[in-house]
C-alpha positions as CSV (number, residue, x, y, z in Angstrom):
1,M,-17.7,-47.5,64.0
2,T,-14.5,-48.7,62.5
3,D,-10.8,-48.4,63.7
4,Q,-9.9,-46.4,60.6
5,S,-9.5,-42.4,61.4
6,P,-9.9,-40.0,57.9
7,N,-5.9,-40.3,58.2
8,G,-5.0,-43.8,58.7
9,S,-5.5,-46.3,61.3
10,A,-4.6,-46.3,64.5
11,S,-1.3,-48.0,64.7
12,D,-0.1,-45.6,61.8
13,L,-1.3,-42.8,64.4
14,E,0.3,-44.3,67.4
15,S,3.6,-45.0,65.3
16,R,3.2,-41.3,64.3
17,I,2.8,-40.1,67.9
18,A,6.0,-42.8,69.1
19,A,7.9,-40.5,66.6
20,L,7.1,-37.4,67.9
21,E,7.7,-38.5,71.1
22,R,11.0,-39.7,70.3
23,K,11.5,-35.8,69.5
24,S,10.8,-34.2,72.7
25,W,13.6,-32.8,74.8
26,R,13.0,-35.7,77.3
27,S,14.7,-37.8,74.6
28,T,17.4,-35.4,73.5
29,V,18.5,-35.4,77.0
30,D,19.2,-38.6,76.7
31,D,21.4,-38.4,73.9
32,S,23.1,-35.8,75.9
33,R,21.8,-32.7,75.1
34,S,20.5,-30.2,77.8
35,G,17.1,-29.2,78.2
36,M,18.9,-25.6,77.7
37,E,20.6,-26.2,74.8
38,T,17.1,-28.3,73.1
39,A,15.3,-25.2,73.6
40,F,18.4,-22.9,72.3
41,W,18.3,-24.9,68.9
42,A,14.6,-24.6,69.0
43,M,14.6,-20.8,69.0
44,L,17.3,-20.4,66.7
45,H,15.4,-22.7,64.3
46,A,12.1,-20.7,64.7
47,L,13.5,-17.6,64.6
48,F,16.1,-17.6,61.7
49,P,15.2,-19.3,58.1
50,E,16.2,-22.0,56.3
51,E,18.6,-19.5,54.4
52,A,19.9,-17.3,57.7
53,R,20.8,-20.4,59.2
54,K,23.0,-21.7,56.6
55,H,25.1,-18.1,56.4
56,L,25.7,-18.2,60.6
57,K,27.1,-21.7,59.7
58,V,29.3,-20.4,56.9
59,A,30.3,-17.8,59.5
60,G,30.9,-19.7,62.0
61,R,33.2,-22.0,60.3
62,E,35.1,-18.9,59.1
63,Q,35.6,-17.7,62.4
64,L,37.0,-21.0,63.5
65,L,39.3,-20.7,60.6
66,A,40.7,-17.3,61.3
67,A,41.3,-18.7,64.7
68,R,43.2,-21.5,63.3
69,V,45.6,-19.2,61.4
70,Y,46.2,-17.6,64.6
71,L,46.9,-20.5,66.9
72,D,49.2,-21.7,63.5
73,R,51.1,-18.4,63.8
74,W,51.5,-18.5,67.3
75,I,52.9,-21.7,67.4
76,E,55.4,-20.7,64.9
77,R,56.5,-18.2,66.8
78,L,57.0,-20.3,69.9
79,E,58.6,-22.5,67.9
80,E,60.9,-20.3,66.2
81,A,61.9,-18.9,69.6
82,E,62.9,-22.6,70.8
83,E,65.0,-23.1,67.9
84,K,67.0,-20.1,68.4
85,R,67.5,-21.0,71.9
86,A,69.1,-24.5,70.8
87,A,71.2,-22.8,68.2
88,D,72.7,-20.3,70.9
89,P,73.9,-22.2,73.5
90,P,73.9,-20.7,77.1
91,H,77.1,-18.6,77.7
92,E,79.2,-19.9,79.9
93,K,80.6,-17.2,82.9
94,I,84.4,-17.6,83.6
95,E,85.2,-16.2,86.6
96,I,88.4,-14.5,86.5
97,E,90.7,-14.1,89.7
């Protein structure tokens, strides 16, 4: 019997197994991904085809852009109010006897 298999040598198979082990949930936990996060992404890839995932990514980006516009406008209003307060010094109350 030889060391060769129909799919390649034993060392080739060992390197393929090592590559698969690196992709396991344990390796993603080591890369600061929780098991729950890994499970979520695995489910997302299993349920949604590639085209759907692309659309979801674009939609998420659009939502973040909308939030940016909202926050920028909020910041502008705060700055305008601050500038208005700086332009109108507080009134000094003078008591008359």
